[in-house]
C-alpha positions in Angstrom: -113.3 -104.0 66.3 -110.8 -102.4 68.7 -112.0 -104.4 71.6 -110.6 -107.6 70.3 -107.5 -106.3 68.4 -105.3 -107.6 71.1 -105.6 -111.1 69.7 -104.1 -110.0 66.4 -101.6 -107.3 67.4 -99.7 -109.2 70.1 -101.1 -106.9 72.8 -102.4 -109.8 75.0 -99.0 -111.6 74.8 -97.2 -108.4 75.8 -99.5 -107.6 78.7 -99.5 -111.1 80.0 -95.7 -111.3 79.8 -95.3 -107.9 81.5 -97.7 -109.0 84.3 -95.9 -112.3 84.8 -92.5 -110.6 84.9 -93.7 -108.0 87.4 -95.2 -110.8 89.6 -91.9 -112.8 89.4 -89.9 -109.7 90.3 -92.1 -109.3 93.4 -91.3 -112.9 94.4 -94.5 -114.6 93.3 -93.6 -118.1 92.0 -97.1 -119.6 91.6 -99.8 -117.9 89.6 -102.5 -118.6 87.0 -102.9 -116.4 84.0 -106.3 -116.7 82.5 -108.1 -115.0 79.5 -110.6 -116.1 76.9 -109.1 -118.5 74.3 -110.7 -116.8 71.4 -112.0 -113.2 70.8 -115.7 -112.9 71.4 -116.1 -116.3 72.9 -119.8 -115.9 73.3 -120.3 -115.8 69.6 -117.8 -118.4 68.5 -120.6 -120.8 67.3 -122.1 -118.1 65.1 -118.9 -117.7 63.0 -118.6 -113.9 63.3 -116.2 -112.1 60.9 -113.9 -111.5 63.9 -113.8 -115.2 64.8 -113.3 -116.2 61.2 -110.3 -113.9 61.1 -109.0 -115.6 64.2 -109.6 -119.1 62.8 -107.5 -118.2 59.7 -104.7 -116.8 61.9 -104.7 -119.9 64.1 -104.8 -122.2 61.1 -101.7 -120.5 59.6 -99.8 -120.4 62.8 -100.3 -124.1 63.4 -99.6 -125.1 59.8 -103.2 -126.2 59.2 -104.1 -123.7 56.5 -105.0 -126.4 53.9 -108.7 -126.8 53.3 -109.1 -130.1 55.2 -107.3 -129.0 58.3 -108.8 -125.5 58.2 -112.3 -126.9 58.4 -111.3 -128.7 61.6 -110.1 -125.4 63.1 -113.3 -123.7 61.9 -115.5 -126.3 63.5 -113.8 -126.0 66.9 -111.6 -123.0 67.2 -111.5 -123.1 71.0 -109.8 -126.4 71.0 -107.1 -125.2 68.6 -106.7 -121.8 70.4 -105.7 -123.4 73.7 
């Protein structure tokens, strides 16, 4: 789904970085950057295909891809995404 591809393509990181840099260039030194920790947060408990893809990516990025640790990420992806 194109709506959530930003989690996988680096788009969110690039947009947040650009926005923070622009704010800093304008003299802003205190700010809060906020976005949902996982794609499709409303459906995280249902284990949608998109959220499963995200869980696998997070597991690999954190070095938790073995079966035991992956199951921890799968049970609570929001905790690991933050």
